[in-house]
N, CA and C atoms of all chains as a GROMACS GRO file, in nm:
protein
  588
    1UNK      N    1  11.675   7.202   7.807
    1UNK     CA    2  11.557   7.246   7.886
    1UNK      C    3  11.541   7.398   7.875
    2UNK      N    4  11.419   7.442   7.850
    2UNK     CA    5  11.395   7.585   7.836
    2UNK      C    6  11.394   7.655   7.974
    3UNK      N    7  11.415   7.781   7.969
    3UNK     CA    8  11.410   7.859   8.097
    3UNK      C    9  11.272   7.849   8.163
    4UNK      N   10  11.168   7.849   8.082
    4UNK     CA   11  11.032   7.842   8.136
    4UNK      C   12  11.006   7.708   8.203
    5UNK      N   13  11.056   7.601   8.141
    5UNK     CA   14  11.037   7.467   8.201
    5UNK      C   15  11.109   7.460   8.335
    6UNK      N   16  11.233   7.504   8.336
    6UNK     CA   17  11.311   7.502   8.460
    6UNK      C   18  11.241   7.592   8.566
    7UNK      N   19  11.194   7.709   8.526
    7UNK     CA   20  11.125   7.796   8.617
    7UNK      C   21  11.003   7.732   8.677
    8UNK      N   22  10.923   7.663   8.594
    8UNK     CA   23  10.804   7.594   8.642
    8UNK      C   24  10.840   7.481   8.740
    9UNK      N   25  10.948   7.411   8.710
    9UNK     CA   26  10.988   7.300   8.800
    9UNK      C   27  11.039   7.349   8.935
   10UNK      N   28  11.108   7.466   8.930
   10UNK     CA   29  11.168   7.520   9.053
   10UNK      C   30  11.067   7.604   9.133
   11UNK      N   31  10.972   7.663   9.061
   11UNK     CA   32  10.868   7.749   9.125
   11UNK      C   33  10.908   7.894   9.132
   12UNK      N   34  10.979   7.937   9.030
   12UNK     CA   35  11.014   8.083   9.018
   12UNK      C   36  10.972   8.133   8.882
   13UNK      N   37  10.990   8.260   8.854
   13UNK     CA   38  10.957   8.310   8.721
   13UNK      C   39  11.070   8.288   8.622
   14UNK      N   40  11.037   8.293   8.494
   14UNK     CA   41  11.139   8.274   8.389
   14UNK      C   42  11.246   8.384   8.401
   15UNK      N   43  11.199   8.505   8.444
   15UNK     CA   44  11.293   8.618   8.456
   15UNK      C   45  11.397   8.591   8.564
   16UNK      N   46  11.357   8.519   8.670
   16UNK     CA   47  11.452   8.486   8.776
   16UNK      C   48  11.559   8.389   8.725
   17UNK      N   49  11.514   8.290   8.647
   17UNK     CA   50  11.612   8.194   8.592
   17UNK      C   51  11.711   8.268   8.498
   18UNK      N   52  11.653   8.361   8.418
   18UNK     CA   53  11.733   8.443   8.328
   18UNK      C   54  11.838   8.525   8.409
   19UNK      N   55  11.790   8.587   8.521
   19UNK     CA   56  11.875   8.669   8.604
   19UNK      C   57  11.989   8.585   8.668
   20UNK      N   58  11.952   8.462   8.710
   20UNK     CA   59  12.053   8.370   8.769
   20UNK      C   60  12.161   8.336   8.664
   21UNK      N   61  12.115   8.305   8.542
   21UNK     CA   62  12.207   8.268   8.435
   21UNK      C   63  12.302   8.381   8.401
   22UNK      N   64  12.250   8.504   8.405
   22UNK     CA   65  12.328   8.620   8.373
   22UNK      C   66  12.415   8.670   8.488
   23UNK      N   67  12.400   8.605   8.606
   23UNK     CA   68  12.478   8.646   8.723
   23UNK      C   69  12.426   8.773   8.789
   24UNK      N   70  12.296   8.804   8.760
   24UNK     CA   71  12.237   8.928   8.816
   24UNK      C   72  12.159   8.900   8.944
   25UNK      N   73  12.148   8.778   8.981
   25UNK     CA   74  12.075   8.742   9.104
   25UNK      C   75  12.131   8.615   9.163
   26UNK      N   76  12.156   8.620   9.293
   26UNK     CA   77  12.201   8.504   9.367
   26UNK      C   78  12.080   8.440   9.436
   27UNK      N   79  12.040   8.322   9.395
   27UNK     CA   80  11.918   8.260   9.452
   27UNK      C   81  11.935   8.218   9.596
   28UNK      N   82  11.822   8.196   9.661
   28UNK     CA   83  11.830   8.144   9.798
   28UNK      C   84  11.872   7.999   9.792
   29UNK      N   85  11.911   7.945   9.909
   29UNK     CA   86  11.958   7.806   9.916
   29UNK      C   87  11.851   7.710   9.867
   30UNK      N   88  11.725   7.740   9.902
   30UNK     CA   89  11.614   7.652   9.862
   30UNK      C   90  11.605   7.643   9.710
   31UNK      N   91  11.610   7.757   9.645
   31UNK     CA   92  11.602   7.755   9.496
   31UNK      C   93  11.726   7.690   9.435
   32UNK      N   94  11.845   7.716   9.493
   32UNK     CA   95  11.966   7.655   9.446
   32UNK      C   96  11.958   7.505   9.455
   33UNK      N   97  11.912   7.452   9.568
   33UNK     CA   98  11.899   7.306   9.586
   33UNK      C   99  11.795   7.249   9.486
   34UNK      N  100  11.684   7.321   9.464
   34UNK     CA  101  11.583   7.275   9.370
   34UNK      C  102  11.641   7.266   9.228
   35UNK      N  103  11.721   7.363   9.189
   35UNK     CA  104  11.780   7.364   9.054
   35UNK      C  105  11.875   7.246   9.040
   36UNK      N  106  11.958   7.222   9.141
   36UNK     CA  107  12.052   7.109   9.134
   36UNK      C  108  11.977   6.976   9.135
   37UNK      N  109  11.860   6.976   9.204
   37UNK     CA  110  11.779   6.855   9.208
   37UNK      C  111  11.715   6.825   9.071
   38UNK      N  112  11.674   6.932   9.002
   38UNK     CA  113  11.613   6.915   8.869
   38UNK      C  114  11.712   6.847   8.774
   39UNK      N  115  11.841   6.893   8.782
   39UNK     CA  116  11.943   6.840   8.690
   39UNK      C  117  12.012   6.715   8.748
   40UNK      N  118  11.971   6.677   8.867
   40UNK     CA  119  12.029   6.555   8.934
   40UNK      C  120  12.178   6.562   8.944
   41UNK      N  121  12.228   6.681   8.982
   41UNK     CA  122  12.371   6.697   9.002
   41UNK      C  123  12.394   6.763   9.138
   42UNK      N  124  12.522   6.772   9.177
   42UNK     CA  125  12.546   6.833   9.309
   42UNK      C  126  12.536   6.986   9.299
   43UNK      N  127  12.514   7.047   9.413
   43UNK     CA  128  12.502   7.194   9.419
   43UNK      C  129  12.627   7.265   9.366
   44UNK      N  130  12.743   7.207   9.402
   44UNK     CA  131  12.872   7.267   9.365
   44UNK      C  132  12.893   7.270   9.212
   45UNK      N  133  12.834   7.172   9.146
   45UNK     CA  134  12.855   7.165   9.000
   45UNK      C  135  12.765   7.264   8.927
   46UNK      N  136  12.657   7.316   8.993
   46UNK     CA  137  12.573   7.414   8.932
   46UNK      C  138  12.616   7.554   8.970
   47UNK      N  139  12.644   7.575   9.101
   47UNK     CA  140  12.682   7.707   9.151
   47UNK      C  141  12.822   7.705   9.206
   48UNK      N  142  12.892   7.818   9.183
   48UNK     CA  143  13.024   7.834   9.238
   48UNK      C  144  13.043   7.976   9.287
   49UNK      N  145  13.124   7.992   9.392
   49UNK     CA  146  13.147   8.127   9.445
   49UNK      C  147  13.267   8.183   9.375
   50UNK      N  148  13.246   8.301   9.315
   50UNK     CA  149  13.360   8.365   9.238
   50UNK      C  150  13.409   8.482   9.322
   51UNK      N  151  11.422   9.687   7.360
   51UNK     CA  152  11.440   9.645   7.499
   51UNK      C  153  11.321   9.557   7.546
   52UNK      N  154  11.354   9.442   7.603
   52UNK     CA  155  11.249   9.348   7.645
   52UNK      C  156  11.214   9.369   7.792
   53UNK      N  157  11.086   9.400   7.819
   53UNK     CA  158  11.045   9.422   7.956
   53UNK      C  159  10.957   9.305   8.007
   54UNK      N  160  10.977   9.267   8.136
   54UNK     CA  161  10.894   9.162   8.193
   54UNK      C  162  10.761   9.222   8.233
   55UNK      N  163  10.669   9.134   8.278
   55UNK     CA  164  10.537   9.178   8.324
   55UNK      C  165  10.554   9.274   8.440
   56UNK      N  166  10.643   9.238   8.536
   56UNK     CA  167  10.659   9.323   8.653
   56UNK      C  168  10.710   9.461   8.616
   57UNK      N  169  10.805   9.467   8.520
   57UNK     CA  170  10.860   9.596   8.479
   57UNK      C  171  10.754   9.680   8.410
   58UNK      N  172  10.676   9.616   8.321
   58UNK     CA  173  10.568   9.690   8.250
   58UNK      C  174  10.467   9.743   8.350
   59UNK      N  175  10.437   9.657   8.449
   59UNK     CA  176  10.340   9.698   8.551
   59UNK      C  177  10.395   9.817   8.635
   60UNK      N  178  10.524   9.811   8.663
   60UNK     CA  179  10.585   9.922   8.742
   60UNK      C  180  10.587  10.052   8.658
   61UNK      N  181  10.618  10.039   8.534
   61UNK     CA  182  10.623  10.159   8.444
   61UNK      C  183  10.482  10.222   8.438
   62UNK      N  184  10.381  10.134   8.423
   62UNK     CA  185  10.242  10.183   8.414
   62UNK      C  186  10.204  10.253   8.544
   63UNK      N  187  10.237  10.192   8.658
   63UNK     CA  188  10.206  10.255   8.786
   63UNK      C  189  10.276  10.389   8.802
   64UNK      N  190  10.403  10.392   8.764
   64UNK     CA  191  10.480  10.514   8.773
   64UNK      C  192  10.419  10.623   8.683
   65UNK      N  193  10.385  10.586   8.563
   65UNK     CA  194  10.323  10.681   8.470
   65UNK      C  195  10.193  10.738   8.519
   66UNK      N  196  10.106  10.651   8.570
   66UNK     CA  197   9.975  10.696   8.621
   66UNK      C  198   9.996  10.788   8.742
   67UNK      N  199  10.083  10.749   8.834
   67UNK     CA  200  10.112  10.829   8.950
   67UNK      C  201  10.162  10.968   8.913
   68UNK      N  202  10.261  10.969   8.825
   68UNK     CA  203  10.323  11.097   8.787
   68UNK      C  204  10.220  11.187   8.711
   69UNK      N  205  10.143  11.127   8.627
   69UNK     CA  206  10.046  11.198   8.547
   69UNK      C  207   9.936  11.262   8.635
   70UNK      N  208   9.872  11.180   8.713
   70UNK     CA  209   9.758  11.228   8.792
   70UNK      C  210   9.805  11.323   8.903
   71UNK      N  211   9.904  11.280   8.981
   71UNK     CA  212   9.947  11.365   9.091
   71UNK      C  213  10.024  11.488   9.037
   72UNK      N  214  10.089  11.475   8.923
   72UNK     CA  215  10.159  11.590   8.862
   72UNK      C  216  10.056  11.694   8.824
   73UNK      N  217   9.951  11.648   8.763
   73UNK     CA  218   9.840  11.743   8.726
   73UNK      C  219   9.781  11.807   8.852
   74UNK      N  220   9.762  11.724   8.955
   74UNK     CA  221   9.700  11.774   9.078
   74UNK      C  222   9.792  11.880   9.146
   75UNK      N  223   9.920  11.846   9.160
   75UNK     CA  224  10.010  11.936   9.230
   75UNK      C  225  10.038  12.063   9.150
   76UNK      N  226  10.036  12.051   9.016
   76UNK     CA  227  10.053  12.172   8.935
   76UNK      C  228   9.939  12.272   8.967
   77UNK      N  229   9.817  12.220   8.973
   77UNK     CA  230   9.702  12.306   9.003
   77UNK      C  231   9.706  12.357   9.147
   78UNK      N  232   9.747  12.269   9.238
   78UNK     CA  233   9.745  12.306   9.382
   78UNK      C  234   9.852  12.412   9.412
   79UNK      N  235   9.972  12.393   9.364
   79UNK     CA  236  10.082  12.483   9.398
   79UNK      C  237  10.075  12.615   9.318
   80UNK      N  238  10.017  12.610   9.201
   80UNK     CA  239  10.012  12.737   9.125
   80UNK      C  240   9.903  12.830   9.176
   81UNK      N  241   9.806  12.779   9.250
   81UNK     CA  242   9.696  12.860   9.306
   81UNK      C  243   9.718  12.890   9.453
   82UNK      N  244   9.834  12.859   9.504
   82UNK     CA  245   9.856  12.870   9.648
   82UNK      C  246   9.884  13.018   9.690
   83UNK      N  247   9.801  13.071   9.780
   83UNK     CA  248   9.827  13.205   9.833
   83UNK      C  249   9.819  13.194   9.985
   84UNK      N  250   9.847  13.307  10.055
   84UNK     CA  251   9.844  13.306  10.198
   84UNK      C  252   9.701  13.285  10.253
   85UNK      N  253   9.602  13.318  10.167
   85UNK     CA  254   9.464  13.305  10.213
   85UNK      C  255   9.392  13.181  10.148
   86UNK      N  256   9.473  13.087  10.107
   86UNK     CA  257   9.417  12.968  10.038
   86UNK      C  258   9.322  12.893  10.132
   87UNK      N  259   9.218  12.840  10.072
   87UNK     CA  260   9.122  12.753  10.145
   87UNK      C  261   9.189  12.619  10.168
   88UNK      N  262   9.157  12.554  10.281
   88UNK     CA  263   9.212  12.419  10.301
   88UNK      C  264   9.157  12.323  10.199
   89UNK      N  265   9.237  12.222  10.161
   89UNK     CA  266   9.193  12.130  10.057
   89UNK      C  267   9.077  12.042  10.103
   90UNK      N  268   8.995  12.001  10.011
   90UNK     CA  269   8.885  11.908  10.043
   90UNK      C  270   8.942  11.770  10.062
   91UNK      N  271   8.919  11.714  10.181
   91UNK     CA  272   8.976  11.584  10.211
   91UNK      C  273   8.912  11.473  10.126
   92UNK      N  274   8.782  11.489  10.099
   92UNK     CA  275   8.713  11.391  10.015
   92UNK      C  276   8.777  11.389   9.873
   93UNK      N  277   8.811  11.512   9.825
   93UNK     CA  278   8.873  11.520   9.692
   93UNK      C  279   9.005  11.445   9.686
   94UNK      N  280   9.083  11.453   9.793
   94UNK     CA  281   9.214  11.384   9.802
   94UNK      C  282   9.191  11.231   9.799
   95UNK      N  283   9.091  11.189   9.878
   95UNK     CA  284   9.062  11.044   9.886
   95UNK      C  285   9.019  10.993   9.751
   96UNK      N  286   8.935  11.071   9.682
   96UNK     CA  287   8.892  11.030   9.548
   96UNK      C  288   9.008  11.021   9.453
   97UNK      N  289   9.101  11.116   9.464
   97UNK     CA  290   9.218  11.115   9.380
   97UNK      C  291   9.304  10.990   9.402
   98UNK      N  292   9.327  10.955   9.530
   98UNK     CA  293   9.409  10.838   9.564
   98UNK      C  294   9.340  10.711   9.515
   99UNK      N  295   9.207  10.703   9.535
   99UNK     CA  296   9.134  10.585   9.487
   99UNK      C  297   9.140  10.575   9.333
  100UNK      N  298   9.131  10.690   9.268
  100UNK     CA  299   9.136  10.694   9.122
  100UNK      C  300   9.272  10.641   9.071
  101UNK      N  301   9.378  10.685   9.137
  101UNK     CA  302   9.512  10.636   9.099
  101UNK      C  303   9.524  10.485   9.120
  102UNK      N  304   9.477  10.439   9.237
  102UNK     CA  305   9.484  10.295   9.270
  102UNK      C  306   9.401  10.212   9.170
  103UNK      N  307   9.282  10.263   9.134
  103UNK     CA  308   9.195  10.193   9.042
  103UNK      C  309   9.259  10.186   8.903
  104UNK      N  310   9.312  10.297   8.856
  104UNK     CA  311   9.378  10.297   8.725
  104UNK      C  312   9.496  10.202   8.720
  105UNK      N  313   9.577  10.203   8.827
  105UNK     CA  314   9.691  10.110   8.834
  105UNK      C  315   9.644   9.965   8.828
  106UNK      N  316   9.536   9.934   8.900
  106UNK     CA  317   9.485   9.795   8.900
  106UNK      C  318   9.435   9.758   8.762
  107UNK      N  319   9.364   9.848   8.695
  107UNK     CA  320   9.310   9.820   8.561
  107UNK      C  321   9.427   9.790   8.464
  108UNK      N  322   9.529   9.875   8.468
  108UNK     CA  323   9.639   9.860   8.376
  108UNK      C  324   9.717   9.728   8.406
  109UNK      N  325   9.736   9.700   8.538
  109UNK     CA  326   9.807   9.579   8.576
  109UNK      C  327   9.727   9.454   8.539
  110UNK      N  328   9.596   9.462   8.551
  110UNK     CA  329   9.509   9.348   8.510
  110UNK      C  330   9.520   9.327   8.362
  111UNK      N  331   9.522   9.434   8.284
  111UNK     CA  332   9.532   9.426   8.141
  111UNK      C  333   9.667   9.363   8.101
  112UNK      N  334   9.775   9.408   8.169
  112UNK     CA  335   9.908   9.354   8.139
  112UNK      C  336   9.915   9.203   8.177
  113UNK      N  337   9.851   9.170   8.290
  113UNK     CA  338   9.850   9.033   8.338
  113UNK      C  339   9.781   8.937   8.237
  114UNK      N  340   9.676   8.990   8.172
  114UNK     CA  341   9.605   8.908   8.075
  114UNK      C  342   9.696   8.876   7.956
  115UNK      N  343   9.781   8.969   7.920
  115UNK     CA  344   9.872   8.951   7.804
  115UNK      C  345   9.996   8.867   7.842
  116UNK      N  346  10.024   8.858   7.974
  116UNK     CA  347  10.146   8.787   8.016
  116UNK      C  348  10.112   8.645   8.057
  117UNK      N  349  10.202   8.550   8.023
  117UNK     CA  350  10.176   8.411   8.064
  117UNK      C  351  10.219   8.390   8.210
  118UNK      N  352  10.330   8.456   8.248
  118UNK     CA  353  10.381   8.436   8.380
  118UNK      C  354  10.353   8.555   8.471
  119UNK      N  355  10.268   8.535   8.572
  119UNK     CA  356  10.238   8.645   8.662
  119UNK      C  357  10.278   8.609   8.807
  120UNK      N  358  10.348   8.497   8.815
  120UNK     CA  359  10.389   8.448   8.946
  120UNK      C  360  10.485   8.550   9.016
  121UNK      N  361  10.473   8.564   9.145
  121UNK     CA  362  10.570   8.647   9.216
  121UNK      C  363  10.659   8.553   9.293
  122UNK      N  364  10.787   8.568   9.279
  122UNK     CA  365  10.881   8.479   9.347
  122UNK      C  366  10.970   8.553   9.445
  123UNK      N  367  11.071   8.480   9.496
  123UNK     CA  368  11.158   8.539   9.601
  123UNK      C  369  11.235   8.663   9.552
  124UNK      N  370  11.272   8.661   9.424
  124UNK     CA  371  11.344   8.778   9.370
  124UNK      C  372  11.256   8.903   9.368
  125UNK      N  373  11.130   8.886   9.325
  125UNK     CA  374  11.036   9.001   9.327
  125UNK      C  375  11.019   9.056   9.471
  126UNK      N  376  11.002   8.963   9.566
  126UNK     CA  377  10.982   9.007   9.706
  126UNK      C  378  11.105   9.078   9.762
  127UNK      N  379  11.225   9.027   9.722
  127UNK     CA  380  11.349   9.092   9.773
  127UNK      C  381  11.364   9.231   9.713
  128UNK      N  382  11.336   9.245   9.584
  128UNK     CA  383  11.346   9.375   9.518
  128UNK      C  384  11.245   9.473   9.580
  129UNK      N  385  11.123   9.422   9.604
  129UNK     CA  386  11.021   9.506   9.664
  129UNK      C  387  11.060   9.551   9.806
  130UNK      N  388  11.117   9.460   9.878
  130UNK     CA  389  11.160   9.492  10.016
  130UNK      C  390  11.267   9.599  10.021
  131UNK      N  391  11.371   9.583   9.934
  131UNK     CA  392  11.480   9.680   9.929
  131UNK      C  393  11.430   9.815   9.880
  132UNK      N  394  11.342   9.813   9.782
  132UNK     CA  395  11.289   9.938   9.724
  132UNK      C  396  11.203  10.012   9.825
  133UNK      N  397  11.123   9.943   9.903
  133UNK     CA  398  11.042  10.007  10.006
  133UNK      C  399  11.130  10.076  10.107
  134UNK      N  400  11.246  10.017  10.134
  134UNK     CA  401  11.343  10.081  10.227
  134UNK      C  402  11.388  10.215  10.174
  135UNK      N  403  11.416  10.224  10.046
  135UNK     CA  404  11.454  10.352   9.985
  135UNK      C  405  11.341  10.454   9.998
  136UNK      N  406  11.215  10.410   9.970
  136UNK     CA  407  11.101  10.496   9.984
  136UNK      C  408  11.084  10.547  10.126
  137UNK      N  409  11.109  10.455  10.221
  137UNK     CA  410  11.096  10.494  10.362
  137UNK      C  411  11.202  10.598  10.400
  138UNK      N  412  11.325  10.579  10.354
  138UNK     CA  413  11.431  10.676  10.386
  138UNK      C  414  11.401  10.812  10.324
  139UNK      N  415  11.350  10.812  10.204
  139UNK     CA  416  11.313  10.935  10.138
  139UNK      C  417  11.204  11.010  10.214
  140UNK      N  418  11.101  10.934  10.254
  140UNK     CA  419  10.991  10.991  10.328
  140UNK      C  420  11.039  11.047  10.463
  141UNK      N  421  11.126  10.971  10.532
  141UNK     CA  422  11.181  11.018  10.659
  141UNK      C  423  11.258  11.148  10.641
  142UNK      N  424  11.338  11.157  10.537
  142UNK     CA  425  11.417  11.278  10.511
  142UNK      C  426  11.323  11.397  10.487
  143UNK      N  427  11.218  11.374  10.410
  143UNK     CA  428  11.120  11.481  10.384
  143UNK      C  429  11.051  11.530  10.511
  144UNK      N  430  11.009  11.434  10.594
  144UNK     CA  431  10.938  11.470  10.719
  144UNK      C  432  11.033  11.550  10.811
  145UNK      N  433  11.158  11.505  10.820
  145UNK     CA  434  11.252  11.576  10.903
  145UNK      C  435  11.279  11.716  10.853
  146UNK      N  436  11.285  11.731  10.716
  146UNK     CA  437  11.304  11.860  10.657
  146UNK      C  438  11.188  11.953  10.688
  147UNK      N  439  11.066  11.900  10.676
  147UNK     CA  440  10.948  11.983  10.703
  147UNK      C  441  10.935  12.018  10.854
  148UNK      N  442  10.976  11.927  10.937
  148UNK     CA  443  10.972  11.956  11.082
  148UNK      C  444  11.074  12.067  11.113
  149UNK      N  445  11.189  12.062  11.050
  149UNK     CA  446  11.287  12.167  11.071
  149UNK      C  447  11.238  12.300  11.020
  150UNK      N  448  11.164  12.298  10.908
  150UNK     CA  449  11.109  12.422  10.853
  150UNK      C  450  11.008  12.484  10.951
  151UNK      N  451  10.932  12.396  11.018
  151UNK     CA  452  10.829  12.446  11.110
  151UNK      C  453  10.895  12.508  11.234
  152UNK      N  454  10.996  12.437  11.288
  152UNK     CA  455  11.051  12.476  11.415
  152UNK      C  456  11.161  12.584  11.404
  153UNK      N  457  11.236  12.583  11.296
  153UNK     CA  458  11.352  12.674  11.286
  153UNK      C  459  11.315  12.795  11.197
  154UNK      N  460  11.387  12.902  11.218
  154UNK     CA  461  11.373  13.018  11.132
  154UNK      C  462  11.461  12.997  11.009
  155UNK      N  463  11.404  12.976  10.897
  155UNK     CA  464  11.483  12.954  10.776
  155UNK      C  465  11.452  13.063  10.674
  156UNK      N  466  11.529  13.059  10.570
  156UNK     CA  467  11.512  13.164  10.466
  156UNK      C  468  11.386  13.143  10.382
  157UNK      N  469  11.318  13.028  10.402
  157UNK     CA  470  11.197  13.000  10.321
  157UNK      C  471  11.072  13.039  10.397
  158UNK      N  472  11.086  13.106  10.510
  158UNK     CA  473  10.971  13.135  10.598
  158UNK      C  474  10.861  13.218  10.530
  159UNK      N  475  10.897  13.297  10.428
  159UNK     CA  476  10.799  13.384  10.363
  159UNK      C  477  10.712  13.311  10.263
  160UNK      N  478  10.747  13.189  10.226
  160UNK     CA  479  10.675  13.115  10.123
  160UNK      C  480  10.542  13.065  10.175
  161UNK      N  481  10.431  13.088  10.101
  161UNK     CA  482  10.299  13.039  10.145
  161UNK      C  483  10.293  12.887  10.165
  162UNK      N  484  10.374  12.817  10.084
  162UNK     CA  485  10.370  12.672  10.088
  162UNK      C  486  10.415  12.618  10.227
  163UNK      N  487  10.498  12.700  10.295
  163UNK     CA  488  10.550  12.660  10.424
  163UNK      C  489  10.481  12.727  10.546
  164UNK      N  490  10.402  12.827  10.517
  164UNK     CA  491  10.342  12.903  10.625
  164UNK      C  492  10.192  12.878  10.640
  165UNK      N  493  10.126  12.825  10.540
  165UNK     CA  494   9.982  12.798  10.551
  165UNK      C  495   9.956  12.650  10.569
  166UNK      N  496   9.851  12.617  10.644
  166UNK     CA  497   9.818  12.471  10.661
  166UNK      C  498   9.792  12.402  10.528
  167UNK      N  499   9.730  12.479  10.434
  167UNK     CA  500   9.702  12.420  10.301
  167UNK      C  501   9.834  12.386  10.232
  168UNK      N  502   9.928  12.479  10.237
  168UNK     CA  503  10.059  12.455  10.171
  168UNK      C  504  10.130  12.337  10.234
  169UNK      N  505  10.129  12.334  10.367
  169UNK     CA  506  10.198  12.228  10.440
  169UNK      C  507  10.134  12.091  10.409
  170UNK      N  508  10.000  12.091  10.401
  170UNK     CA  509   9.927  11.968  10.368
  170UNK      C  510   9.971  11.916  10.230
  171UNK      N  511   9.980  12.007  10.132
  171UNK     CA  512  10.018  11.963   9.999
  171UNK      C  513  10.167  11.920   9.994
  172UNK      N  514  10.250  11.985  10.076
  172UNK     CA  515  10.390  11.940  10.081
  172UNK      C  516  10.404  11.799  10.137
  173UNK      N  517  10.325  11.772  10.242
  173UNK     CA  518  10.324  11.637  10.301
  173UNK      C  519  10.276  11.533  10.202
  174UNK      N  520  10.167  11.568  10.130
  174UNK     CA  521  10.112  11.479  10.028
  174UNK      C  522  10.217  11.456   9.920
  175UNK      N  523  10.288  11.561   9.883
  175UNK     CA  524  10.394  11.552   9.780
  175UNK      C  525  10.505  11.455   9.827
  176UNK      N  526  10.539  11.465   9.958
  176UNK     CA  527  10.641  11.376  10.013
  176UNK      C  528  10.598  11.229  10.001
  177UNK      N  529  10.471  11.201  10.032
  177UNK     CA  530  10.423  11.061  10.023
  177UNK      C  531  10.428  11.016   9.878
  178UNK      N  532  10.388  11.103   9.787
  178UNK     CA  533  10.387  11.063   9.643
  178UNK      C  534  10.528  11.041   9.593
  179UNK      N  535  10.621  11.131   9.633
  179UNK     CA  536  10.761  11.115   9.589
  179UNK      C  537  10.825  10.992   9.648
  180UNK      N  538  10.786  10.955   9.771
  180UNK     CA  539  10.838  10.833   9.833
  180UNK      C  540  10.791  10.712   9.755
  181UNK      N  541  10.666  10.715   9.705
  181UNK     CA  542  10.613  10.608   9.625
  181UNK      C  543  10.687  10.600   9.490
  182UNK      N  544  10.715  10.718   9.435
  182UNK     CA  545  10.789  10.726   9.310
  182UNK      C  546  10.927  10.668   9.329
  183UNK      N  547  10.996  10.701   9.442
  183UNK     CA  548  11.127  10.649   9.473
  183UNK      C  549  11.122  10.494   9.476
  184UNK      N  550  11.016  10.442   9.536
  184UNK     CA  551  10.999  10.294   9.549
  184UNK      C  552  10.984  10.235   9.408
  185UNK      N  553  10.907  10.293   9.320
  185UNK     CA  554  10.891  10.243   9.185
  185UNK      C  555  11.021  10.249   9.104
  186UNK      N  556  11.089  10.362   9.116
  186UNK     CA  557  11.217  10.380   9.040
  186UNK      C  558  11.322  10.283   9.090
  187UNK      N  559  11.329  10.263   9.221
  187UNK     CA  560  11.427  10.169   9.278
  187UNK      C  561  11.400  10.026   9.227
  188UNK      N  562  11.267   9.989   9.226
  188UNK     CA  563  11.234   9.856   9.178
  188UNK      C  564  11.277   9.838   9.031
  189UNK      N  565  11.246   9.939   8.952
  189UNK     CA  566  11.282   9.931   8.808
  189UNK      C  567  11.432   9.917   8.792
  190UNK      N  568  11.507   9.993   8.874
  190UNK     CA  569  11.652   9.990   8.869
  190UNK      C  570  11.706   9.849   8.902
  191UNK      N  571  11.652   9.789   9.008
  191UNK     CA  572  11.701   9.655   9.044
  191UNK      C  573  11.657   9.547   8.945
  192UNK      N  574  11.542   9.565   8.883
  192UNK     CA  575  11.499   9.466   8.780
  192UNK      C  576  11.596   9.471   8.665
  193UNK      N  577  11.647   9.592   8.630
  193UNK     CA  578  11.734   9.612   8.516
  193UNK      C  579  11.875   9.573   8.550
  194UNK      N  580  11.923   9.622   8.661
  194UNK     CA  581  12.067   9.610   8.700
  194UNK      C  582  12.092   9.469   8.758
  195UNK      N  583  11.994   9.418   8.830
  195UNK     CA  584  12.014   9.291   8.901
  195UNK      C  585  12.039   9.318   9.050
  196UNK      N  586  12.023   9.213   9.129
  196UNK     CA  587  12.037   9.232   9.274
  196UNK      C  588  12.120   9.123   9.340
   0.00000   0.00000   0.00000
């Protein structure tokens, strides 16, 4: 899935998806849940606290 | 270096602000004397409107070229934090100018601090620099991450 497709599904910009992937931005809970919902996996398997 | 629509828009706004107000302040401060005439308020309003119009035109042009113009939570967070920096800068400037007015300082002989015209331009400069601080902080957070 491309960054733009994920961004469209979640309702954020492609730059925000890029920033999340690079670890430059911690998304809100709403966006985090939407991302895990798109991939149909649990929140913990997408995001982890380091 | 790859810039997003928001970054290009910020750089354009910063450039226009620095160029127009830089030109204005250069003229204003280089002609400042103890007998300076007060500035024309209408002229200042026209200047501010001109800057805002130019920024809007450039942003509109950039938006046409960009596919994604959506503003999301990250943009709003960066804007909020950057405005705070602008606010603190403006507060510091205002406190500094108030101290200059009330206290006897070594800068008392300068026309910029003793004439209403000079003080007006210093206040305007503070507002412009606070806006520049806001733009620079936004650019920094878009690059560095937040």
